[in-house]
N, C-alpha and C positions, 0 to 999 in steps of 0.2 A: 504593582501595576503591570511588570512584566507577564505575568500568568494572567491577569485580565486580558491583555491585548493578542495572546497566542493565537489566537482565532482570525485576527485583523490583517489588514494589507500593510505593506512596508511601510507605505506612506501614512497610513494612521500610525502604525507604531512609532515611526522615528517622530514625529510630532508630537503627538502624545506623551512622551517621554521629554520632548524637550521643551512641552505648555507645562506639564507637572498635572495634567487633569486628561482624563480620555476624550480625544474629539475625534469630531465625525465629518465627510465632507460637507464643505457650505459653511462651517463654521469660523469665525472670525477669531481668531488666537494670537497671544503672543507668545512667542520661542525663544528661548535662549539660542543664540546662535554661536556656534563651536569656531568659524573660520569665516572672515571678512577678505576680502581683496581687490586691489584695484591694479589696473596697468595704465601706462603711459598716454592711452587712448581717454581714461576715464579719472585719472587722479587728478587731473587740473580742477576738473568740478568737484570732488572730495576738498581738495585744499583749499579751495575758494569757500566753500560751506562752511570749512573750518576754522578758517584764518578773517575773513571778509563778513560772513554771514554770521557766526559766531562769537567771533572775536576772541578764539582762542590762540594762542602761539606755542604751548605748551599744554597737554594734557596724557592722561593715562588711560591706554586702551583698556577696555573690560571684557575683551576676547580677545584670542589670537589676530594678529593683523597682519599682512602680507602683502607689500609693494612689489610689481613686477615692471622691469623695464626691457620691453619684449616687441612693441610694433614699432617702433622706428629704432630700433637697437641693431648695430651702433647708429646716432645721431646724423643723419644726411641733412639736415638745417638747422639754422643756427633755433629757431623756436623750439624744435626739438630737443636740441639741448639745452635750452632754457628749462621747460619741463623735467628734462629727466636732473637738473641741479638742483630743483626746488623737490622732487620726492627724496632726494636724498638727503637734503636739509631737514626737511619735516621727519623721515625715516630717523636719522642720528638723534634730533632732540626727542622723542617721543616713545624710543624705543619698539619700533616698528619692524617687524624683519622686511630687509630688502634683498631681493634678487637683481643683483645689476644686470647690466649688459653682458651678452654671453652665457648668459645662467639657462637662458629660454622660454620658452612659450608658457605662463601663468598655468592652464589647465595641464598642462603635462610635466611641469616642477612642482607643482601640488602635492603629487600624490607620490612623487618619486621624493621628496622630501620629510612624508610623511603626516604632513599638514592635514590631509584627511582621514576620516577611520569611518568605519561603518556604525550607522546610528547617527551620523553628526547633521547638524544643519549646516549650510554652507549659503551664504550670500558673496557672491561676488559680482563685481559693477561688469559687466560683461555678459552678454547673451550667451553665450555658450558655457556658461558654470554649468550647465549641467554635462558636460563631461563627467563630472567629477561623484554623477551618478552611479558609475560602472562600479564605485567601491562602497557600494550600500551606505550611499548616504543619501540625504534629501538636499539638493544643490541646484541653486536659483541663480538668474540671472534679474540684479535689481539695479537700480537705477542711484547714482552716485550719492544723492540725498540720503536714502535708504542705508545705502554702505554706511553711511556717516553716524547716521544713528547707530548703527549694530556696533559700532566702534567704539562710543562715546557710552553706549549704555547695557551693552553685551546682549541685547536682544533685541526684537522689532515684532511687529503683527502680520500677519499674511492670514489669506482665506486658504483653507483646507481645500485642496483640488479634488476632484473625481480619480480614479485611479480606473485605468484603462490596461486589462492584462494581454500580453502580447507574449502566445507561447509557440516556442521555434519546434519543429518538428522534422524527423529526419535529417539528412548530413550534406555538409557544403561539398558542391562538389568542385571539380577542376577550373580554375581560373575563376572561380569566384571568390570576393573576399568582404571583411565586415563593411566596406564602404558600398559594394553592391545591395547587402541587407537594408542599411541606412535608406539608399535609394530606393529601393524596394518599398520601403516605411511611407517616406516624403510622397513618392509616385500616389502609394495607396492611399493615405490619409489627406493630401494635398495640405498646402501651405493656408495656414492661419486655424485648421478645423481643430485642434488639441487646446486650444485657448481655455484655461480653467483647469486642466486635467493633467494627472499624472501619469506617466506610462512604467509599467511595472513588467519586468522579462521572466520568462520561465523557461527553465529547462535549457539553460545556458552553458552547460558541462563543456561542447565541443567546443564554445569559442573562447579565442583567445582573449586574454586581458588588454592586451592593444585593441583587439577589434571590438571589444566589450564598448572601449573608451571612442570610438569610432562612431558608433551609434549612438550613444547615449549625445555625443558632440552635437550630432544631427538633430535630435530630438526638437530642439529649439526651431528648427525650420518649418515644424508643423505647430510652433508657438506654443508647446508642451509647458509646464509650469516645470516640470521635472522627469526624470526618466531614471530608475531605479532599478539595479543588478541586484540578486540575492547573493547572499554571504556563502558561497560554496566552497568545496575542497581547493580548487584553482586559486581561487582569491585569499584564502586562509595561507595557503601555503607562499602565495607571493608575501602578504605580510611579515610572515615568519621567515623566511630565508630572503627575500631582497631587503627588509628593512627591521627584522630582527623584533618583531610585534607579536604581542597574542592579541587578538581584536573580539568585539564582541559579533553574535550571529543575528545578523536581520534576514530573515527569510520571511514571504507569506504564511499566514494560516491554512490549513485545509478548508474551513469553511469561509477564507477571505470573500468580502463579495466587492463585486468589479460593475461600473458602469455598462462594461462590454467587454468582451473577449474576441482578440484575433488570433487565428492560426495563421504560422507564417509555415507554407512547406518549403522546407531550405533545397531538400532536391531538386525543385520544380526551378530555383533561381537561376540567370545565366548573369555575367557581364553586362553591367548598364550604364548608360550615360545619361546624366542631366543637359539637356540642351537649352541655351540661351533663349530667352532672357530669364525664365522663372526657374527656380530651384524643382518645383513640384514637375517640371517638363521633362518628365523620366521615360527613355525608352532604352530597347535594345540594343548593344554596341553595334550589334551586325546591322540597323537601322542605317547609321552614319558612317559606316565603314567606306573609309576612302576620303573623307573630308580633309581637306588640306590643314595642317594647322603651322602658327607660326614658333608656337613655345609651348613647350612641356612645362611644368612644374610641379615638383613631388617634394611636399612637405606642408606646412600649416599644423595647428592643432588638432584638425582632424586625421590627417595622414603622412604627420613625420617620424612617425614611432619604429622600432629598431625594425619591427616584423615588416613594416612597409619599402624601406631602406633595403632589406633583404630579399623582398620579391623581386624589387627592380634590379636589383643587383644580379639577381640568377637569370632574369631576361636577358639583361643588355650585355653579361658577361661574353668577350671575345667577340662582341659586335662595336658597331659606331653607330650613333645616333646621326640621322639627317635633317634633323631640325634643333635649335637651341632648347637645352634641356636646364633648366637649374635644380639643384637637390637638396633641401635644405633641413637639416636633423630638427625637432621640436625641440630638443634639450640638449646639452653639454655632456650628459651620460647615454644619453643617446649615439652623440655621435663619437664619443670614447671607446663606446662599445663597437660601435660599425669600424670606427677606425682598427681595433684590436682582431676584429673578424676577416680584414680584409676587404671590407666592403665597401670602402670609401675608394680605393686602391683601384678597384675593379670599375667605379662610378667614370672616374676619372679619365679612365683608360680609354674609356667607352666615350669620351667628348662632353659628359657634363660638367654642370659649372657649380661647384659645390658652395655653400654659403655657412657663415656662423648662423648658431641657433636665432632664430626670429619669426616675425611675422612676414615681414618683408610684401613680398609681391602679391600673399593672398588678400591683404585690405589696401592695395595700389597704394602702396607708402616707399618701396624701395625695392632694390636688387632687381628687378624684371617687371616694371610696368610695360603695359601695351600700347602701341602707336595706334592713330586711327586706321579702322580695317582689318587690324589686325586678330586671330583667331587662336585662341590657347587649349589647351587642353590641361586641367589644374585638378590637383586631387583636394583642394581645399572644399570649402561646405557652402559659397553662393557664389552666383553668377549673373547678380542683375547687371545693366548696362554702365558701365563706369567701375565697376567692381575693383578690375584689377590694371586700372589706367585710361585709356582713351574712352570718352562715353560714346564713340561710335566701333571700339573693339567688341570682341566676343569670346565669351567664356563657356569651355564644356565642361562638367564636371564625370570623373571618372575614378577608378580604384587605381592604385600605385602600380599594377598590373597591368590594365590598359592603358596608364601612362608610358610605359616603359616601352611596351609594344609600341605605342603611337611614336616614340622619339625615333626608333630605327626608322620607320618608314614616313616620318615626317607628313603622315594622315592617321587619322582614328584606325585603330587595330584591333580587334578583336585579340586578348593577349593567350586563347586557349592553343592557338597554335605556337604556342612559345614553351608551354609546359609539359 
């Protein structure tokens, strides 16, 4: 079948191979699911469905299943602690991989642990599961019930989305990061515009793995079903040298057909911000330069990776922040690498508060909630009212470079003057 699919899109290739038959956009198909995961925000519904609705105390997962305790970790309330206890018990009794408090955010830890590979179909009980498309997989966010079906049967159904090609041209300019590319796409497409579509990226050689994850992470902000990066030399080297794995190649065929093709001129991009109250309210950072902020947050599944902490430390080195600045690595591996490189030391000396790997402030859970009337600049992915605390607070979204420059001045700042 692989030869038959050689000229098809990555979406069609992956879903055809996992369905056992050739598929095309619009088809309703049952596919083999290679990985299913949930976290402490969605696992309660998973557990309820398994135990209360289906009546199972013990079961044998029919595919790879992982639980992540990451959203409110460590537990900040008794209710959160109870959720964590139930997850640990279900995982222990049913052979589910459990990544407990301190391991990190699910979308970061899954690829670090080699749970996802090119060609996989991934169902995650979280909308930002699209992040894993950076590893040439069809990764999509699903409801908890669909996650349960995939856990128990090893398969589930979906509608094959229409592929949209996004081709990068030119080179990234100083001060521009993967987050700026992601915000550009969100502002271009607008929220909700990509329902029933998958985004496929081309000419990504110059874009780091960390930045690819940021771009695919925010694909869900335009409601894309999936966002897939091709298997290039950079990705093959990641698997070979970071994980010791040889993996399949997933690349689009030369005659692959797309519903639409969008060209992104990287040379023309500049640092951007998403202004409240909507993620697609995207503007050049210069339009909001000087707006005072009460808090800066660098972290989340969007921008808590090593590349992000490294650029923040580069800008903050030898300087002091003028507003509270919270930095949270996306995983313990990122934290350890940042420690060994001296990055954490630079951030602490600059006056940042460095927390344990967790989602924390991004979802308004803990470790940095906003009060009424406060304004934050965050590297996370959503900024609707109440996202990071009080409903009357405001959140601007930007890159780690912009966040670090903003922390130095206590107001939104173009990072290019610090690089």
